C-alpha positions in Angstrom: -27.7 -19.1 -0.1 -24.3 -20.8 0.1 -22.2 -20.6 -3.0 -19.7 -23.3 -4.0 -16.0 -22.6 -3.2 -13.1 -24.3 -4.9 -11.7 -27.1 -2.8 -8.7 -26.1 -0.7 -6.2 -28.0 1.4 -6.8 -27.8 5.1 -3.6 -28.2 7.1 -5.1 -29.9 10.1 -2.5 -30.5 12.8 0.0 -28.3 10.9 -2.2 -25.3 11.3 -1.1 -24.5 14.8 2.5 -24.3 13.8 1.7 -22.0 10.9 -0.2 -19.7 13.1 2.8 -19.5 15.5 5.0 -18.7 12.6 2.7 -15.9 11.3 2.8 -14.0 14.6 -0.2 -11.8 13.4 -1.9 -9.2 15.6 -5.7 -9.8 16.1 -8.3 -7.4 17.3 -11.7 -8.7 18.3 -14.5 -6.2 19.2 -16.8 -6.8 22.1 -20.6 -6.7 21.9 -21.0 -10.4 21.6 -23.8 -10.5 24.0 -26.1 -8.2 22.1 -28.9 -9.6 20.1 -29.5 -8.6 16.5 -32.4 -6.1 16.4 -33.8 -7.4 13.2 -31.5 -9.7 11.4 -33.8 -10.6 8.6 -34.0 -13.8 6.5 -30.6 -15.6 6.2 -29.2 -13.7 9.2 -30.6 -15.8 12.0 -27.2 -17.2 13.0 -24.5 -14.9 14.1 -21.2 -15.3 12.2 -17.7 -14.2 12.9 -15.9 -12.6 9.9 -12.1 -12.8 10.0 -10.4 -10.0 8.2 -6.8 -9.0 7.4 -5.4 -5.5 6.7 -1.9 -4.2 6.2 0.1 -2.2 8.7 -0.4 -2.0 12.4 -3.6 -1.6 14.5 -3.9 1.9 16.0 -4.1 2.2 19.8 -7.8 2.9 19.6 -8.6 0.0 17.3 -10.3 -2.1 19.9 -12.8 0.6 20.8 -13.5 1.4 17.2 -14.0 -2.3 16.3 -16.3 -2.7 19.2 -18.4 0.1 17.9 -18.4 -1.4 14.4 -19.4 -4.8 15.7 -22.3 -3.4 17.7 -23.6 -1.9 14.5 -23.0 -5.1 12.5 -24.7 -7.2 15.1 -27.9 -5.1 14.7 -27.7 -4.9 10.9 -26.6 -8.3 9.7 -25.9 -10.4 12.9 -22.2 -10.5 12.4 -19.0 -9.5 14.1 -15.5 -8.9 12.8 -12.2 -10.2 14.1 -9.5 -8.1 12.6 -5.8 -9.1 12.0 -2.9 -7.1 10.7 0.1 -8.1 8.6 3.0 -5.8 9.4 4.6 -4.0 6.5 7.9 -5.8 6.9 6.1 -9.1 6.8 3.8 -8.5 3.8 5.9 -10.3 1.2 6.2 -13.5 3.2 3.0 -13.6 5.3 0.3 -12.3 2.9 0.6 -15.4 0.6 1.0 -17.6 3.7 -2.2 -16.4 5.3 -4.2 -17.2 2.2 -2.5 -20.6 1.7 -2.6 -21.8 5.3 -6.2 -23.0 5.3 -7.0 -20.9 8.4 -10.2 -18.9 8.7 -10.0 -15.9 6.5 -13.1 -14.1 5.2 -11.8 -10.9 3.7 -8.3 -9.4 3.1 -7.0 -6.1 1.7 -6.2 -6.4 -2.0 -4.5 -4.2 -4.5 -2.7 -4.4 -7.9 0.6 -3.6 -6.1 0.1 -6.3 -3.5 0.1 -9.7 -5.2 -3.5 -9.4 -6.5 -2.9 -11.2 -9.8 -0.5 -13.8 -8.5 -2.8 -14.8 -5.6 -5.9 -14.8 -7.9 -4.2 -17.3 -10.3 -3.4 -19.5 -7.3 -7.1 -19.7 -6.5 -6.6 -17.8 -3.2 -9.6 -15.5 -3.7 -13.3 -16.2 -4.1 -14.6 -15.7 -7.7 -17.0 -12.7 -8.0 -19.4 -11.5 -10.6 -21.6 -8.5 -11.2 -24.8 -10.3 -10.3 -23.3 -11.6 -7.0 -22.1 -8.2 -6.0 -25.3 -6.5 -6.9 -27.1 -9.0 -4.6 -24.9 -8.7 -1.6 -23.2 -5.3 -2.1 -25.9 -3.1 -3.7 -24.6 0.2 -2.2 -21.1 -0.4 -3.5 -22.2 -1.4 -6.9 -24.3 1.8 -7.2 -21.3 3.9 -6.1 -18.6 2.2 -8.1 -18.0 2.9 -11.8 -18.6 -0.2 -14.0 -15.1 -0.1 -15.4 -13.6 -0.7 -11.9 -15.0 -4.2 -11.8 -13.8 -4.9 -15.3 -10.3 -3.7 -14.4 -10.2 -6.5 -11.7 -10.7 -9.3 -14.3 -8.1 -12.1 -14.1 -8.7 -14.6 -16.9 -12.2 -13.2 -17.3 -13.2 -13.3 -13.6 -12.9 -10.5 -11.0 -11.6 -11.6 -7.6 -11.4 -8.2 -6.0 -13.8 -5.5 -4.9 -12.2 -2.2 -6.0 -12.8 1.0 -4.1 -15.4 3.3 -5.5 -13.1 6.3 -4.9 -9.6 5.8 -6.3 -7.0 7.8 -4.4 -6.0 11.1 -6.0 -2.4 11.0 -4.7 1.2 11.2 -5.6 4.3 9.8 -3.8 6.1 12.5 -1.8 9.3 13.0 0.3 8.9 15.3 3.3 11.7 17.5 4.5 12.1 19.8 7.5 12.3 23.5 6.6 14.5 24.3 9.6 17.1 21.9 8.4 16.8 23.2 4.8 17.4 26.7 6.0 20.4 25.6 8.0 21.8 23.9 4.9 21.3 27.0 2.8 18.4 25.4 0.7 15.3 27.3 -0.2 13.8 24.7 -2.5 14.3 21.2 -3.9 14.0 20.6 -7.6 15.7 17.1 -7.8 15.9 14.4 -5.3 19.5 13.7 -6.5 20.5 17.2 -5.3 19.5 16.8 -1.6 23.0 16.0 -0.3 23.5 19.4 1.5 20.4 18.5 3.5 21.7 15.0 4.4 25.1 16.4 5.2 23.6 19.1 7.5 21.7 16.5 9.5 24.8 14.3 9.8 26.8 17.4 11.0 24.3 19.2 13.3 21.6 16.7 14.4 23.3 13.8 16.2 20.0 12.1 17.2 18.6 12.2 13.7 19.4 9.8 10.8 19.1 11.5 7.5 17.6 8.4 5.8 16.1 6.2 8.5 14.6 3.4 6.3 12.4 0.6 7.3 12.8 -2.9 5.8 9.7 -2.9 3.5 8.3 0.4 2.3 11.3 2.7 2.7 14.1 0.4 1.7 13.8 0.7 -2.1 12.3 4.2 -2.0 15.3 6.6 -2.3 16.6 4.4 -5.1 13.2 4.5 -6.8 13.0 8.3 -6.5 16.4 8.7 -8.1 15.5 6.3 -10.8 12.3 8.3 -11.6 14.6 11.1 -12.7 15.7 8.9 -15.6 12.4 7.7 -16.9 8.7 7.2 -16.0 9.4 4.3 -13.7 6.3 2.7 -12.1 8.3 1.9 -8.9 7.7 -1.9 -9.2 8.2 -4.5 -12.0 5.1 -5.5 -14.0 5.8 -9.2 -13.5 5.8 -9.3 -9.7 4.4 -5.9 -8.6 7.1 -6.0 -5.9 9.1 -2.7 -5.4 11.8 -4.7 -3.7 12.4 -7.0 -6.8 14.1 -6.7 -10.1 12.1 -7.6 -13.2 10.4 -6.2 -16.3 9.5 -2.6 -16.7 8.6 0.1 -19.2 8.4 3.8 -19.5 4.9 4.4 -18.2 4.4 7.3 -20.7 5.5 5.2 -23.7 2.4 4.7 -25.9 4.1 1.6 -27.5 4.6 0.0 -24.1 8.0 -1.4 -25.0 9.2 -3.7 -22.2 12.7 -3.9 -20.8 14.5 -6.1 -18.3 15.9 -4.0 -15.5 19.2 -5.6 -16.1 19.5 -4.5 -19.8 20.1 -1.2 -21.5 19.1 1.5 -21.0 17.7 0.6 -17.6 20.9 -1.0 -16.5 23.0 2.1 -17.0 20.4 4.2 -15.2 20.3 1.8 -12.3 24.1 2.0 -12.0 24.1 5.8 -12.0 21.6 5.7 -9.1 23.5 3.0 -7.3 26.7 5.1 -7.3 24.7 7.9 -5.5 23.2 5.5 -3.0 26.6 4.0 -2.3 28.1 7.5 -1.7 25.3 8.3 0.7 25.6 5.0 2.5 29.4 5.4 2.8 29.0 8.9 4.3 26.7 7.5 7.0 23.5 9.2 5.7 21.3 6.1 6.4 20.8 3.5 9.0 23.3 0.7 8.5 20.8 -2.1 8.7 17.3 -1.2 7.3 16.5 -4.9 7.2 16.2 -4.9 11.0 14.0 -1.8 11.2 10.2 -2.1 11.1 9.3 1.6 11.8 8.6 3.6 8.7 10.4 6.9 8.2 7.2 8.9 8.3 6.5 7.5 11.8 10.0 8.7 12.9 9.9 12.1 11.2 8.2 14.5 13.6 10.0 13.1 16.6 13.3 13.9 15.1 14.7 10.4 14.4 14.3 10.5 10.6 15.4 13.4 8.4 13.1 12.6 5.5 9.7 11.0 5.6 8.5 8.8 2.6 4.9 8.2 1.8 2.1 9.6 -0.3 0.0 12.7 -0.3 -2.8 10.9 1.6 -1.0 8.7 4.2 1.2 11.7 5.1 -1.7 13.9 6.1 -1.4 13.2 9.8 2.4 13.7 9.6 1.8 17.3 8.4 -0.5 18.0 11.3 1.7 16.2 13.9 4.7 18.2 12.9 2.8 21.5 13.0 1.7 20.7 16.5 5.4 20.3 17.5 6.4 23.5 15.8 8.0 21.9 12.8 7.5 23.4 9.3 7.6 20.8 6.5 8.5 21.0 2.8 6.8 18.4 0.6 8.5 17.3 -2.6 6.2 15.4 -5.0 7.9 12.6 -6.9 7.1 13.0 -10.6 8.4 11.7 -13.9 10.9 13.7 -16.1 7.8 15.1 -17.9 6.6 16.6 -14.6 3.6 14.3 -14.4 2.7 11.2 -12.3 0.5 8.2 -13.0 -3.0 8.5 -11.5 -4.0 5.6 -9.2 -5.7 2.7 -10.9 -9.1 1.3 -9.9 -7.2 -1.5 -8.2 -4.9 0.7 -6.0 -7.1 0.0 -3.0 -9.6 -2.8 -2.6 -10.6 -5.9 -0.8 -11.0 -9.6 -1.7 -13.0 -12.5 -0.2 -10.9 -15.4 0.6 -11.6 -18.7 -1.2 -11.6 -20.4 2.2 -14.4 -18.1 3.6 -17.2 -20.0 5.2 -19.5 -17.0 4.9 -18.7 -15.1 1.7 -22.1 -13.6 1.4 -22.1 -12.2 4.9 -18.6 -10.9 4.3 -19.8 -9.0 1.3 -22.7 -7.6 3.2 -20.4 -6.3 5.9 -18.0 -4.8 3.4 -20.9 -3.1 1.6 -21.7 -1.3 4.9 -18.1 -0.5 5.7 -17.3 0.8 2.3 -20.5 2.8 1.5 -22.6 3.5 4.6 -21.4 6.8 6.0 -21.8 5.8 9.6 -19.6 2.8 9.1 -17.1 4.5 6.8 -16.5 7.3 9.3 -16.0 4.7 12.0 -13.5 2.7 10.0 -11.5 5.7 8.7 -11.8 8.4 11.4 -12.8 6.4 14.5 -15.3 7.4 17.2 -17.0 10.8 17.0 -16.2 12.8 20.1 -13.1 10.7 20.8 -11.1 10.6 17.6 -12.8 13.3 15.6 -15.6 15.8 15.7 -17.7 17.7 13.2 -17.0 21.5 13.5 -19.7 24.2 13.4 -18.7 24.9 9.8 -19.3 21.3 8.9 -15.7 20.0 8.7 -13.9 17.1 10.3 -11.8 18.3 13.3 -10.3 17.0 16.5 -12.1 17.0 19.8 -11.0 19.5 22.4 -7.8 18.3 24.1 -6.9 15.8 21.3 -4.0 16.4 19.0 -2.8 14.7 15.9 0.0 13.2 18.0 -2.3 12.0 20.8 -5.2 10.8 18.7 -5.5 7.0 19.3 -7.1 6.5 15.8 -5.5 8.8 13.3 -7.2 9.1 9.9 -5.9 6.6 7.2 -3.9 4.7 9.8 -6.1 1.7 10.3 -5.8 0.1 6.8 -9.4 0.6 5.7 -8.2 2.4 2.6 -10.9 0.9 0.4 -13.8 2.8 2.0 -15.5 5.5 -0.1 -13.6 8.6 0.8 -15.9 10.7 -1.3 -18.4 10.4 1.6 -16.2 12.5 3.9 -16.5 16.1 4.8 -13.5 18.5 4.4 -10.9 18.3 7.1 -10.7 21.4 9.3 -7.1 21.2 10.6 -5.2 20.7 7.3 -2.0 22.7 7.5 -1.4 25.4 4.9 1.4 23.3 3.5 -0.8 20.3 3.1 -3.6 22.4 1.5 -1.0 23.7 -1.0 0.2 20.1 -1.7 -3.3 18.9 -2.4 -3.9 21.8 -4.8 -0.6 21.0 -6.5 -1.2 17.2 -6.8 -4.3 17.2 -8.9 -2.8 18.7 -12.1 0.2 16.3 -11.8 -1.9 13.2 -12.3 -2.3 11.7 -15.8 -3.7 8.5 -17.2 -0.8 6.5 -18.7 -1.0 3.9 -21.5 -0.2 1.0 -19.2 -2.4 2.1 -16.3 -4.5 -0.9 -15.4 -2.3 -3.5 -17.0 -2.3 -6.6 -14.9 0.2 -9.3 -15.7 -0.9 -12.9 -15.5 2.1 -14.9 -14.2 0.7 -18.4 -14.8 3.3 -19.3 -17.5 6.3 -18.0 -15.5 5.6 -18.6 -11.9 8.8 -20.4 -11.1 10.9 -17.9 -12.9 9.3 -15.0 -11.0 9.9 -16.8 -7.7 13.6 -17.2 -8.7 13.9 -13.5 -9.6 12.5 -12.6 -6.2 15.1 -14.8 -4.5 17.9 -13.3 -6.6 16.6 -9.7 -5.9 16.6 -10.3 -2.1 20.2 -11.5 -2.1 21.8 -9.3 -4.8 19.6 -6.3 -5.6 18.4 -5.1 -2.2 22.0 -4.3 -1.0 22.4 -2.2 -4.1 19.2 -0.3 -3.3 20.7 1.0 -0.1 24.3 1.4 -1.3 25.6 -1.4 0.9 28.0 -2.8 -1.7 31.8 -2.6 -2.0 31.8 -2.2 -5.8 28.8 -1.1 -7.8 30.0 -2.6 -11.1 30.8 -5.9 -9.6 27.5 -6.0 -7.7 25.6 -5.5 -11.0 27.7 -8.0 -12.8 26.7 -10.6 -10.2 23.1 -9.5 -10.3 22.8 -9.7 -14.1 24.4 -13.1 -14.1 21.9 -14.5 -11.6 18.9 -12.8 -13.2 19.8 -14.5 -16.5 20.0 -17.9 -14.8 16.7 -17.2 -13.0 14.9 -16.8 -16.4 14.5 -13.1 -16.9 14.4 -13.5 -20.7 11.4 -15.8 -20.6 9.6 -13.5 -18.2 10.3 -10.5 -20.4 8.8 -12.3 -23.5 5.6 -13.1 -21.6 5.2 -9.6 -20.2 5.8 -8.0 -23.6 3.2 -10.4 -25.2 0.5 -9.6 -22.6 1.2 -5.8 -22.6 0.9 -5.7 -26.4 -2.5 -7.5 -26.1 -3.6 -5.1 -23.4 -2.7 -2.0 -25.4 -4.3 -3.4 -28.6 -7.6 -3.8 -26.7 -7.7 -0.4 -25.2 
């Protein structure tokens, strides 16, 4: 059955230039010559499914994708061509991929990654419960009904949420040897880490205390400092972009009162944080030009190039293990609100969407059903090839094959971008470090459902204003985040002036209206 797809503009001759601009990495598995064992009705013709994930392909991706494609060939007569959008390119290339008219069948989707804005543009294929029950029966059985309802945009879901929302919290990772040298035994506030930063600057010439990348890390220290002031969500509700200024609220406020980030009390709190960042920048605690760096701090941490690693309690798992193998003890510092709690992940924190331009949406759903819920596929996508990237230990846990370390593993867990698979299918991990086990035990009691958890803002009425705010933020706010300004007060005066011109008041009114409706219906 071929379902109708909204008409989209194909760029024809311009497509080639768009592809050259994108500069995306593609992985295509082998196994093309195999015949499907029993394709079944509707699968007589082999199809190629083009998918996009975020990040960078691990070294072993080609071999893993070949194994996935061999299984898909037999099961549904399909193969996947996989592409990656680098972290530092997400803001510009993610929308461009969907708007270019090129072949796209599925793409990573999340509430923090332009889900609502791309849905309202018609970039994603409209879904329904009956459609998903037909083509993704395993996933629909595993996923809670409220997950699909959470994905509604104007009454229609355009995203397939994970069936196992991550139980995680953002963390900053420190080195215990540096802490000891700096006379620190524990960290209670991120704003009090200067002795650690100063010790690195003084005693570790090859290490940058805050070695930030241009996308994930750039706003993170600023965000962590701001979280000491109020329950900050780390991104404005209007754009979902951590790099942008916009509309926010205290996540623990049951009334959901909205504030522009350039009005009180948020403005004063931002200034306090900005003075700290400027002090750290002026003292040489961070790389001078994060805009030119595409290597995340967590990927530079165990090799001694970054003094602090930023990530979350799931994507840092391999960092814990890699550091232990190199004799480095680590100290994790969970980032929590002033209350001591953190917002639990929403149903839409990890998911996948079918592109509106997909020529084979039904086959794409069938492939995703296998990848997300069939254990043999999920292990391949998340852990790699058994015997090469992981092994099952005698006590029925996930371990590393003999001779393979976390550092040398060509397909580290959680590194390939298949974050939407059902992680509840996996066995316990054998080589978790003691510090990582302690972190996992510590994380669970920290997580709380907050009043605005699951609130999705529909930007239809203020699209141009939000685009203007993004442009203003890039020029005037991002230098503030890293402390690269001559005068904090003057920098904020300029930012506030341009935010007003960009239409921040109109955006605030629309966000407040929708948030009030959302809370009233809970």
